[in-house]
N, C-alpha and C positions, 0 to 999 in steps of 0.2 A: 227400218223404223218400227220394228216389232214392238207392239204394245204402247206406243207413242198415241197421244190423244190430240186430234186435231179438229178445229173449228173452222170451217171454210165458209165465209159469209158470201150470200149471192151465189149458191152453187146448184141451183136448180137447172141451169143451162150453160151453155157456152164454155167459157175458160173455167169458170167455177165447178161445173160439173165433171169437166174433164179431171180437174185437179184432185177433186174429191175421189174420183175413182182410182187415180194413179197413187194417191197417198195410201188408200186402202189396200191396193195391190200389193204395196210395199210394206204392208204389216201395221199400218196405223189404224186406230179407231176413229172414225170420222163422223163429225156432226155436220150433216148438210143443211145448211141455214137458207131460209128463203123468205120473202116478203109477202108474195101473193099467191105463187104457182104451186100449191100443195101436191097436185097431181104430178107434176114434172119433178119435184123433189123427191117424191116417193118412188118414182121410176128409176131415179139414180141410186137411192138405197136398194131398191130392188136389184138392180144390175150389180151392185157391189156384193150383196149377200149371196147372189147366184154364184159368184166366183169365189165364195168362201171368205169374204171379208166381213168386217163388222162395221155398221153405220145405223144412224138413226137421223130422221128428219126433225127439225125444230123451226118453228115460225119466230121471227123477230124482225122488227125494222131496225137495222143497224144505226139508226141515228137515235134511237129511243133508249135512254139508260135503263129504265125499269125493264123493258122487254129484253134487252141484251144481259142483264144482270141475272134475269129469269133463265135465259138461254144457258148462261154459264152454270148457274147452279144445277140445271137439269142435266147438263153435260158431266158435272163432277159426280152427281148422284149416280149417273149411268156407268160411267167410266173411271171415276176416282179422281181425276185431275184434269189440266189442260196443259200441253206441252206447246202446242202450235197453234197461232192464229194467222189465216190467210184472209187479209182484208181485200175483198174483191167486189163487194157490193156495188152494182152500177147505179148511178143516180142520172135521172133524166136531165137535159139541157136544151136551151134553145140554140138552133143552128142559125145564126144571123150575123151580119156584120155588125161591127162596133157602131156604126152610124144608125143602124136601124134598132139597136138594142136599149131597152130601158134599164136603168140601174137594178130594179128589183129582179128583173130576169137574170142578169148578169151574176148578181151577188148570190142568188138562190142556189146555184150550181156549187159555188165555192163553200157556202154555208154548209149544204148537204154532205159534201164530200169531206170536208174537214169535221163536221160533226160525227160522221159514221166513224171516221178514223179515230177521234178523240174517244168516242163512247166505247167502240170495241176494245180499244188498248186498255182503257180504264178498266173494263169489266174482267179482263184476263190477268192483269199484272200482278194483283194479289196472291193469286195462286202460283205464278211463275216465280215470283220473289221468294215465296215460302219455300219452293223446292230448288232455289237458285238456279233455274234452268228455264229457258224459253226461246222459241223460235217465233218472231214477229216478221210477216212478209206481206208487203203491200203493193197492190197491182195499180201501176200509173199509167202513162202513155207517152209515146215519143213525141206527141203534139205539145207536151209541157215544155220541149226545147226547140221544136221546130213548128212554126206556126204554119196553119193551112187555112184557106179562106173560110170564115164563118164558124171556126172552132175556137173563138177566143174564151168564151165562157168555160168550156171544158179544159182547155190548154192551161188557162190561168189557175183553175182549181186544182189540176195535177202538179202544177208547178208548186203551189202551196203545200200539197201533199208531200212532195220530194223534201222540201225544207223541214217539214214536222217530222219526218222519219229520222233525218240527221240528228235532230234534238232528242228524240226518244232513244236513239242508239247511243248517244253521248251519256244520257242520264242513267240507263239501266244496265250499261255494259258490264259494271263490276259484280252485278248480281246474276251472271251467267246467262244473260238474256241479250239475243242478237235482234237486230231490226235492219231489214234491208228492202229496196225498192226493185220490182220487176217492172220493166217498162216495154210493153208490147208495141210492135208496129201495127199495120193493118192485118187483121186477122179474119179468115173466113168464118164468120159465127152469124146466127140469125139476126144479130144486131147490125151487121154490115150486108145482109142479103139483099136490101134494097138499093145498094149502090149500083150505078151503071156498070155493066159489064166492061165497056170501053175503058172506064176510069180504073178499074181493077187491073186490066191488062197493061195499061200505061204505067201504074205503080209498079207491077211485077217487072217491067222492062228496066226500071231503074235500080232494082235490088240486086246486089253482087250475087245472091243465092237463086235470083231469077223466079221467085215464087212468093205467093203471099203465105202468112203465118197461118197454122192450123192451131185449133186450141190445144192439142197435145204437145206442140212446140213450146208453148207458153206454160203447160202444166210441168213439164220436165225441168224447166228452169226454177220454177216455184219450189218443186220436190227438192231440188239441190239445196235452196236456201231454208228448206224446212228441215233437212237432214243434218246431221252431225259432219258430213263432208265440208259443210261451210262454217265449221266451229271457230275459225279466227277471222272471219269476214263480218263486219258490221258497218252500217252507215253508208252502203255501197248502193249505187245506181247501176242496174245492169240492163241495157237495151237488148230485148230479144225480137229483133226485127229483119233477120236476114241480112245484115250489113247496112240497113238503111239508115243508122244513126252514126255510121262510121266517122264522119266528118265533124261531129260535133264537138 
């Protein structure tokens, strides 16, 4: 990925941070995007630079057109272009049953999720079209296909994202731009740290590979779709779940 330029949204921690580090390790110049945690984002940048990679941290809310356009402009100013967008910004959501949920709570997650994907894609496309090259990678969730109790807002929003990506892939393919979905299963990050240990062990026992995902497992799959190794793949949905989605 030498000299490719990658924007990774929501990359101050978890899967995003791992992805930023891996892309940099493979030669990309990386923009570590964050919404709130500047310190964490700067730590990711420092860790990349320490290993001889290139990275900068830029704050922007992935749902905000003005902020994302600004982020892309700063990226181009610093590195000359944008080759890769990894849409990974996480949106909070209510964990409730359908019966306990209000419409406003339910639709907020779908609105946030799709707005962030829409805005981020809109911001980078002009540059990708100009150079007739681009890699769009979107992080979804196995919950979009496999319902789990109280995840209806999250799963529905990610189902919408999966569909959105296929439409983007179809529209921009002839301009040398691919768009693909990576769909993690349960991953050990600070976002899942509060889940009961018993639940995690139970989940592991169901998985053919016998362990929960780690951020680097997901980052490696993202790196494949961000690289030219996947140049003839677009509109795909790839579960990265230790075999957890095998029967879907």
